[in-house]
C-alpha positions as CSV (number, residue, x, y, z in Angstrom):
1,M,-10.6,-5.1,-33.0
2,E,-12.1,-8.2,-31.4
3,L,-9.6,-10.6,-29.9
4,R,-10.3,-14.3,-30.4
5,P,-9.1,-17.2,-28.2
6,N,-6.0,-19.0,-29.6
7,P,-3.9,-21.8,-28.3
8,M,-1.7,-20.9,-25.3
9,P,1.6,-19.5,-26.6
10,A,5.0,-21.0,-25.9
11,T,6.4,-17.8,-24.3
12,P,4.8,-16.0,-21.3
13,R,2.1,-13.5,-22.0
14,L,1.4,-11.1,-19.1
15,R,-0.9,-8.3,-18.6
16,F,-1.1,-5.1,-16.5
17,A,-4.8,-4.3,-16.1
18,P,-5.4,-1.1,-14.1
19,S,-8.8,0.5,-13.5
20,P,-8.9,4.1,-14.6
21,T,-10.8,5.3,-11.5
22,G,-8.0,7.1,-9.9
23,Y,-4.2,7.8,-9.9
24,L,-1.5,5.2,-10.4
25,H,-0.9,4.0,-6.9
26,V,2.5,2.7,-5.9
27,G,1.0,-0.7,-5.4
28,G,-0.2,-0.7,-9.0
29,A,3.1,0.6,-10.2
30,R,4.9,-2.2,-8.4
31,T,2.5,-4.7,-10.0
32,A,3.2,-3.2,-13.5
33,L,6.9,-3.3,-12.8
34,F,6.9,-7.0,-11.8
35,N,4.9,-7.9,-14.9
36,W,7.2,-5.9,-17.1
37,L,10.4,-7.4,-15.5
38,Y,9.2,-10.9,-15.9
39,A,8.1,-10.3,-19.5
40,R,11.4,-8.9,-20.4
41,H,13.4,-11.5,-18.5
42,S,11.5,-14.4,-20.1
43,G,11.3,-12.9,-23.6
44,G,7.6,-12.8,-23.2
45,T,4.9,-10.2,-24.0
46,L,3.3,-7.6,-21.9
47,V,-0.3,-6.5,-22.7
48,L,-1.8,-3.3,-21.3
49,R,-5.5,-3.5,-20.7
50,I,-7.5,-0.7,-19.2
51,E,-10.4,-2.1,-17.2
52,D,-12.9,0.6,-17.7
53,T,-16.1,-1.2,-17.1
54,D,-16.9,0.9,-14.0
55,R,-18.6,3.6,-16.2
56,E,-19.4,6.0,-13.4
57,R,-15.8,6.3,-12.0
58,S,-13.7,5.6,-15.1
59,T,-12.4,8.7,-16.9
60,D,-10.1,9.5,-19.7
61,A,-8.1,11.8,-17.4
62,H,-7.4,8.9,-15.0
63,T,-6.4,6.7,-18.0
64,Q,-3.9,9.4,-19.1
65,V,-2.5,9.7,-15.5
66,I,-1.8,5.9,-15.6
67,L,-0.2,6.1,-19.0
68,D,1.9,9.1,-17.9
69,G,3.0,7.2,-14.8
70,L,4.1,4.1,-16.7
71,A,5.9,6.3,-19.2
72,W,7.8,8.2,-16.4
73,L,8.8,4.8,-14.9
74,G,10.1,3.7,-18.3
75,L,7.7,0.8,-18.5
76,D,6.5,0.1,-22.1
77,W,4.1,-2.6,-23.3
78,D,4.0,-4.8,-26.4
79,E,0.2,-4.8,-27.1
80,G,-2.5,-2.4,-26.3
81,P,-3.7,-0.4,-24.6
82,F,-6.9,-2.4,-25.0
83,F,-10.1,-1.1,-23.3
84,Q,-12.2,-3.7,-21.5
85,G,-15.4,-1.9,-22.2
86,A,-14.9,-2.6,-26.0
87,Y,-15.5,-6.3,-25.4
88,A,-18.8,-6.2,-23.7
89,E,-20.4,-8.3,-26.4
90,R,-17.9,-11.1,-25.9
91,H,-18.4,-11.0,-22.1
92,A,-22.1,-11.3,-22.5
93,A,-21.7,-14.1,-25.1
94,D,-19.6,-16.1,-22.6
95,A,-22.3,-15.6,-19.9
96,R,-25.0,-16.8,-22.3
97,R,-22.9,-19.8,-23.3
98,L,-22.6,-20.8,-19.6
99,L,-26.3,-20.3,-19.3
100,D,-27.1,-22.5,-22.3
101,E,-24.8,-25.2,-21.0
102,G,-26.6,-25.3,-17.6
103,K,-23.5,-23.9,-15.8
104,A,-25.3,-20.6,-14.9
105,Y,-28.9,-19.6,-14.3
106,K,-31.2,-16.6,-14.4
107,D,-32.0,-14.9,-11.1
108,F,-35.0,-12.5,-10.9
109,L,-34.2,-11.4,-7.4
110,T,-34.1,-7.6,-7.3
111,A,-31.3,-5.5,-5.7
112,G,-33.8,-4.5,-3.0
113,E,-34.8,-8.0,-2.2
114,L,-31.2,-9.1,-2.0
115,E,-30.4,-6.2,0.4
116,A,-33.4,-7.1,2.5
117,A,-32.1,-10.7,2.8
118,R,-28.7,-9.4,3.8
119,E,-30.3,-7.3,6.5
120,R,-32.3,-10.2,7.9
121,A,-29.2,-12.3,8.1
122,K,-27.4,-9.5,9.9
123,A,-30.2,-9.0,12.4
124,A,-30.1,-12.7,13.1
125,G,-26.4,-12.6,13.7
126,Q,-25.7,-14.8,10.7
127,T,-23.4,-14.6,7.7
128,F,-25.5,-14.0,4.6
129,R,-25.4,-16.8,2.1
130,Y,-27.3,-16.8,-1.2
131,D,-29.8,-19.7,-1.0
132,R,-29.9,-20.6,-4.7
133,R,-33.6,-20.0,-4.7
134,A,-33.5,-19.0,-8.4
135,L,-31.9,-22.3,-9.4
136,A,-35.1,-24.1,-8.1
137,L,-37.5,-22.1,-10.2
138,P,-39.3,-24.3,-12.8
139,E,-38.5,-23.6,-16.4
140,E,-42.1,-22.5,-17.0
141,E,-41.8,-19.9,-14.2
142,V,-38.5,-18.6,-15.6
143,A,-40.1,-18.3,-19.1
144,R,-43.2,-16.6,-17.7
145,R,-41.2,-14.0,-15.8
146,E,-38.9,-13.3,-18.7
147,A,-41.9,-12.9,-21.1
148,A,-43.4,-10.4,-18.6
149,G,-40.2,-8.4,-18.9
150,A,-38.9,-9.0,-15.4
151,P,-35.2,-8.0,-15.2
152,Y,-32.7,-10.7,-14.2
153,T,-29.1,-11.3,-13.6
154,I,-27.1,-14.4,-14.6
155,R,-25.5,-16.2,-11.7
156,F,-22.7,-18.8,-12.1
157,A,-23.5,-22.1,-10.4
158,V,-20.3,-22.8,-8.5
159,P,-19.6,-26.6,-8.7
160,D,-19.3,-28.5,-5.4
161,E,-15.6,-29.4,-5.8
162,E,-12.2,-28.5,-4.7
163,I,-10.8,-25.4,-6.5
164,A,-7.0,-25.3,-6.0
165,W,-4.0,-23.9,-7.6
166,D,-0.2,-23.7,-7.1
167,D,0.4,-20.1,-6.6
168,A,3.9,-19.0,-7.7
169,V,4.3,-16.9,-4.5
170,H,2.2,-18.6,-1.8
171,G,2.3,-22.2,-2.9
172,R,-0.8,-24.4,-3.0
173,I,-4.0,-22.7,-2.2
174,S,-7.3,-24.6,-1.9
175,W,-10.9,-23.6,-1.7
176,Q,-14.1,-25.7,-1.6
177,G,-16.8,-24.7,-4.1
178,R,-19.5,-25.2,-1.4
179,D,-17.9,-22.3,0.5
180,I,-18.4,-19.9,-2.4
181,D,-21.8,-18.3,-3.1
182,D,-23.1,-18.6,-6.7
183,F,-22.0,-15.2,-7.9
184,I,-23.4,-12.9,-10.5
185,I,-21.6,-12.8,-13.8
186,L,-23.9,-10.6,-15.9
187,R,-25.9,-7.7,-14.6
188,S,-29.5,-7.1,-15.5
189,D,-28.3,-4.4,-17.9
190,G,-26.3,-7.0,-19.8
191,T,-22.8,-5.9,-18.6
192,A,-20.4,-8.4,-17.2
193,I,-19.2,-8.4,-13.6
194,Y,-15.4,-8.2,-13.0
195,N,-14.7,-11.9,-12.5
196,L,-16.3,-12.9,-15.8
197,A,-14.9,-9.9,-17.8
198,V,-11.4,-10.5,-16.6
199,V,-11.5,-14.3,-17.4
200,S,-13.1,-13.6,-20.8
201,D,-10.4,-11.1,-21.6
202,D,-7.5,-13.1,-20.3
203,V,-8.6,-16.1,-22.4
204,A,-9.0,-14.0,-25.6
205,M,-5.6,-12.3,-25.0
206,R,-4.0,-15.7,-24.3
207,I,-2.6,-14.6,-21.0
208,T,-0.4,-17.3,-19.5
209,H,0.6,-15.6,-16.2
210,V,-1.5,-13.4,-14.0
211,M,0.7,-11.5,-11.5
212,R,-1.3,-9.2,-9.2
213,G,-1.7,-8.1,-5.6
214,D,-2.7,-10.8,-3.0
215,D,-5.8,-8.8,-2.3
216,H,-7.1,-10.7,-5.4
217,I,-6.7,-14.1,-3.9
218,A,-10.4,-14.4,-3.0
219,N,-11.3,-13.7,-6.6
220,T,-9.0,-16.5,-7.9
221,P,-11.1,-19.6,-7.1
222,K,-14.1,-17.9,-8.8
223,Q,-12.0,-17.2,-11.9
224,I,-10.6,-20.7,-12.0
225,A,-14.1,-22.1,-11.8
226,L,-15.0,-19.9,-14.8
227,Y,-11.9,-21.0,-16.8
228,R,-12.9,-24.6,-16.2
229,A,-16.5,-24.0,-17.1
230,L,-15.5,-22.3,-20.3
231,G,-13.1,-25.1,-21.2
232,H,-9.9,-23.1,-21.0
233,P,-6.7,-23.9,-19.0
234,E,-6.1,-21.4,-16.2
235,P,-2.9,-19.3,-16.2
236,V,-0.1,-19.3,-13.7
237,F,-1.2,-17.1,-10.8
238,A,1.3,-15.1,-8.7
239,H,-0.1,-13.0,-6.0
240,V,2.4,-10.5,-4.8
241,P,2.4,-9.3,-1.1
242,V,0.6,-6.2,0.2
243,I,2.6,-3.0,0.7
244,L,2.6,-1.7,4.3
245,G,3.6,1.6,5.8
246,T,6.4,1.7,8.4
247,D,3.7,1.4,11.1
248,G,2.8,-2.1,9.8
249,K,-0.6,-1.0,8.5
250,K,-1.6,-1.1,4.8
251,L,-0.1,1.7,2.8
252,S,-2.6,4.6,2.5
253,K,-2.7,8.4,2.3
254,R,-2.1,8.7,6.1
255,H,1.5,7.5,5.3
256,G,2.0,10.4,2.9
257,A,2.1,10.3,-0.9
258,T,0.8,7.1,-2.5
259,A,0.5,8.3,-6.1
260,V,3.5,7.7,-8.4
261,G,3.1,11.2,-9.8
262,D,3.6,12.7,-6.3
263,Y,7.0,11.1,-6.1
264,Q,7.9,12.5,-9.5
265,H,7.0,16.0,-8.3
266,M,9.0,15.4,-5.1
267,G,12.1,14.9,-7.1
268,I,12.5,11.1,-7.2
269,V,14.2,10.0,-10.4
270,P,12.6,7.1,-12.4
271,A,15.6,4.8,-12.0
272,A,15.5,5.1,-8.2
273,M,11.7,4.5,-8.1
274,R,12.0,1.4,-10.3
275,N,14.8,0.0,-8.1
276,F,13.0,0.8,-4.9
277,L,9.7,-0.7,-6.1
278,A,11.4,-3.9,-7.4
279,L,12.7,-4.6,-3.9
280,L,9.2,-4.2,-2.4
281,G,8.4,-7.9,-2.1
282,W,11.1,-9.3,-4.4
283,S,14.6,-10.3,-3.5
284,P,17.6,-10.6,-5.8
285,G,19.0,-13.4,-3.7
286,N,21.5,-11.4,-1.8
287,D,21.9,-8.0,-0.1
288,D,22.4,-6.0,-3.3
289,E,20.3,-2.9,-3.2
290,I,21.4,-0.6,-6.1
291,L,20.4,-2.6,-9.2
292,P,20.2,-0.8,-12.6
293,L,17.4,-1.8,-14.9
294,D,19.3,-4.3,-17.0
295,E,20.4,-6.1,-13.8
296,L,16.8,-6.2,-12.5
297,V,15.7,-7.7,-15.8
298,R,18.5,-10.3,-15.8
299,R,17.8,-11.4,-12.2
300,F,14.1,-11.2,-11.9
301,T,12.3,-14.5,-11.3
302,L,8.9,-15.5,-9.9
303,E,10.8,-17.5,-7.3
304,G,12.3,-14.3,-5.9
305,I,8.9,-12.9,-5.0
306,Q,8.3,-13.0,-1.3
307,A,5.1,-13.9,0.4
308,R,5.5,-11.7,3.4
309,P,4.3,-8.1,3.2
310,A,6.6,-5.4,2.0
311,V,7.3,-2.1,3.8
312,F,7.3,1.2,2.0
313,D,10.0,3.2,3.7
314,L,10.3,6.8,2.4
315,T,13.6,7.3,4.1
316,K,15.1,4.4,2.2
317,L,13.6,5.6,-1.1
318,E,15.2,9.0,-0.6
319,W,18.5,7.4,0.3
320,M,18.3,5.2,-2.9
321,N,17.4,8.3,-4.9
322,G,20.4,10.1,-3.5
323,Q,22.6,7.2,-4.7
324,Y,21.2,7.6,-8.3
325,L,21.5,11.4,-8.2
326,S,25.2,11.1,-7.2
327,Q,25.8,9.1,-10.4
328,L,24.1,11.4,-12.8
329,D,25.9,14.1,-14.7
330,A,24.9,17.6,-13.7
331,R,23.8,18.2,-17.4
332,D,21.3,15.3,-17.0
333,L,19.8,17.2,-14.0
334,L,19.7,20.7,-15.5
335,A,16.2,20.5,-17.0
336,P,14.5,19.0,-14.0
337,V,16.3,21.3,-11.6
338,E,15.2,24.3,-13.7
339,R,11.6,23.1,-13.6
340,Q,11.8,22.7,-9.8
341,L,13.3,26.2,-9.5
342,A,10.5,27.6,-11.5
343,A,8.0,25.8,-9.2
344,L,9.8,27.5,-6.3
345,G,9.5,30.9,-7.9
346,V,13.3,31.2,-8.3
347,D,14.9,32.9,-11.3
348,G,18.4,31.7,-12.1
349,G,19.2,35.1,-13.5
350,G,20.9,33.6,-16.5
351,R,23.6,32.1,-14.3
352,D,25.3,28.8,-15.3
353,L,23.7,26.3,-12.9
354,L,25.8,23.3,-13.8
355,P,28.6,24.1,-11.2
356,L,26.0,24.6,-8.5
357,I,24.2,21.4,-9.4
358,G,27.5,19.5,-9.4
359,A,28.4,21.0,-6.0
360,V,25.2,20.0,-4.2
361,K,24.0,16.7,-5.8
362,P,26.4,14.4,-3.9
363,R,24.6,15.2,-0.7
364,A,21.1,15.6,-2.1
365,R,18.3,13.1,-1.7
366,T,15.8,14.5,-4.3
367,V,15.8,16.8,-7.3
368,T,13.7,19.1,-5.2
369,G,16.5,19.1,-2.6
370,I,19.0,20.0,-5.3
371,A,16.9,22.9,-6.6
372,E,16.4,24.2,-3.0
373,Q,20.2,24.1,-2.4
374,V,20.9,25.7,-5.8
375,A,18.5,28.4,-5.0
376,V,20.3,29.1,-1.8
377,R,23.5,29.5,-3.7
378,L,22.1,32.1,-6.1
379,P,22.8,35.8,-5.5
380,G,20.2,37.6,-3.4
381,A,18.8,34.4,-1.8
382,T,17.2,34.7,1.6
383,V,19.0,32.3,4.0
384,T,16.9,30.9,6.8
385,R,18.6,28.8,9.5
386,D,17.2,25.3,9.9
387,A,17.0,23.4,13.2
388,K,20.6,22.2,13.1
389,G,21.8,25.6,12.2
390,D,19.9,27.1,15.2
391,A,21.4,24.4,17.4
392,L,24.9,25.2,16.3
393,A,24.4,28.9,16.9
394,A,23.0,28.2,20.4
395,K,25.9,25.8,21.2
396,L,28.6,28.3,20.2
397,G,26.8,31.3,21.8
398,D,28.9,34.5,21.4
399,R,31.6,32.5,19.6
400,F,29.3,32.1,16.6
401,A,29.2,35.8,15.8
402,A,32.9,36.2,16.7
403,S,33.9,33.4,14.4
404,L,31.9,34.9,11.5
405,A,33.5,38.3,12.1
406,M,37.1,36.9,12.0
407,A,36.2,34.8,8.9
408,R,34.7,37.8,7.2
409,A,37.8,39.9,7.8
410,E,40.1,37.1,6.6
411,L,38.2,36.4,3.5
412,A,37.7,40.0,2.6
413,A,41.4,40.3,2.1
414,L,41.1,38.0,-0.9
415,D,40.3,39.7,-4.2
416,D,38.2,38.3,-7.0
417,D,41.3,36.7,-8.7
418,R,42.2,34.8,-5.5
419,W,38.6,33.7,-4.7
420,Q,39.4,30.1,-5.5
421,P,38.8,26.9,-3.5
422,E,42.5,26.4,-2.7
423,A,43.2,30.0,-1.6
424,L,40.0,30.1,0.4
425,E,40.9,26.8,2.2
426,A,44.4,28.0,3.0
427,A,43.2,31.3,4.4
428,L,40.7,29.7,6.7
429,K,43.2,27.1,8.0
430,A,45.7,29.9,8.7
431,L,43.0,31.8,10.6
432,A,42.2,28.8,12.8
433,E,45.9,28.1,13.5
434,R,46.6,31.7,14.3
435,E,43.7,32.1,16.6
436,G,44.2,28.7,18.2
437,I,40.6,27.5,17.5
438,K,39.3,24.3,16.0
439,L,38.9,24.4,12.2
440,G,35.3,23.2,12.5
441,D,34.5,26.2,14.7
442,V,35.5,28.4,11.8
443,M,34.0,26.4,9.0
444,Q,30.6,25.5,10.4
445,P,29.4,29.0,11.2
446,I,30.3,30.0,7.7
447,R,28.4,27.1,6.3
448,V,25.3,28.1,8.4
449,A,25.6,31.7,7.3
450,L,25.8,30.8,3.7
451,T,23.2,28.0,3.5
452,G,21.2,28.0,6.8
453,G,22.2,24.4,7.5
454,T,25.2,22.4,8.7
455,V,25.6,20.1,5.6
456,S,27.1,21.2,2.3
457,E,30.0,20.6,0.1
458,P,33.4,21.6,1.7
459,V,33.2,25.2,2.9
460,H,36.0,26.5,0.6
461,E,34.1,25.0,-2.4
462,L,30.9,26.5,-1.1
463,L,32.4,29.9,-0.8
464,A,33.7,29.7,-4.4
465,V,30.3,28.6,-5.7
466,V,28.4,31.4,-3.9
467,G,30.9,34.0,-5.0
468,R,32.9,36.7,-3.2
469,E,30.3,39.5,-3.0
470,E,27.4,37.3,-2.1
471,A,29.4,35.3,0.5
472,L,30.6,38.5,2.3
473,R,27.1,39.8,2.3
474,R,25.8,36.7,4.0
475,L,28.7,36.7,6.5
476,D,27.8,40.3,7.4
């Protein structure tokens, strides 16, 4: 279906326009979320456009990964997905119109000649600038070359004037046309370059607000010049800040996972990921950090977007994820925990996992962490001490084994009917009092023996969850 330009609508129309050349990066997900939040806050419309004009790198598989990532985050759209490649004829028609109106011109310079000019400038220690030589060609020469079948590109003649806009994030930004090279808008094969394609599509789709990463700022004056040349008002631009790693450098694979799908597999829940991404470069106006989706929609404004770079802190994401996990019912976590257990190669053996999930989720940071702790609590699990468990054993020395032996004897006296949290707690407190030792020196070795670590639910609850036979085996 061909989209035709229409008058600008009364309510905001935004678009998320990913390129299907790779996975959905957290930066792209944050851009999608900001557009979605503003559309929902303002009663506007969100358009999904897949910018697939890079034919060599765009794939259906990458498109599906993007769609799956948006679905996992809970971000829907009102129109689309549209595929940019379907509008190649309109893109070319807009280029031809600019050519006919004298706002663009044919350039017969080959890619090899252009590269040679760049190399000459580099060798001379100069910055390459296109010299507009094609603009000076007489009409007869242009006609002769075209009749001879010489390939050409179409370049946009950037007007020598100020190109400025009031960015919703950065304030007024101004460029001078003389500082921008005449840029190609149509390749020799008849396909549009990004800057023309995106303007043509945004005009046809009546986009009123373009919210995207501030790495696009350099493209904006070119696009504004095209809006003006085509006779259309430019949208509101909002360039959101770059995302950095905790080392202050631009977020990349060296910082760990950067794909949204990776965080899904790590056990981050969608609500936590949305909340975390929303606070990367946007402020609700106070110190609130846990903001459910309806609250994010209610409070999101363009004014709240910050110009300074945002920092992706995995520790904070995991903390926030833990806050959301603690609020979820164990039944809501059963299916994802079962999937994680299967990925770990653990068979629940038909055991009811809900009590185990309920026991461990208040201290867990990820669904994966819950699954790992559930696995430890299943019969026959192999328990391996972690660094803190090793440190406790080293600190207590011989007292570690002695404490376990006393606890084992005390607990063995309780039969299955009495293996309940209250009776277990009373027995261990009585042991500590009778032997004149700290209760923690009784409890912590048990915790390490049962889980390998020093953090869990209260020990008497842990013992009840693991069960009498299994707990005594691990104490042995």
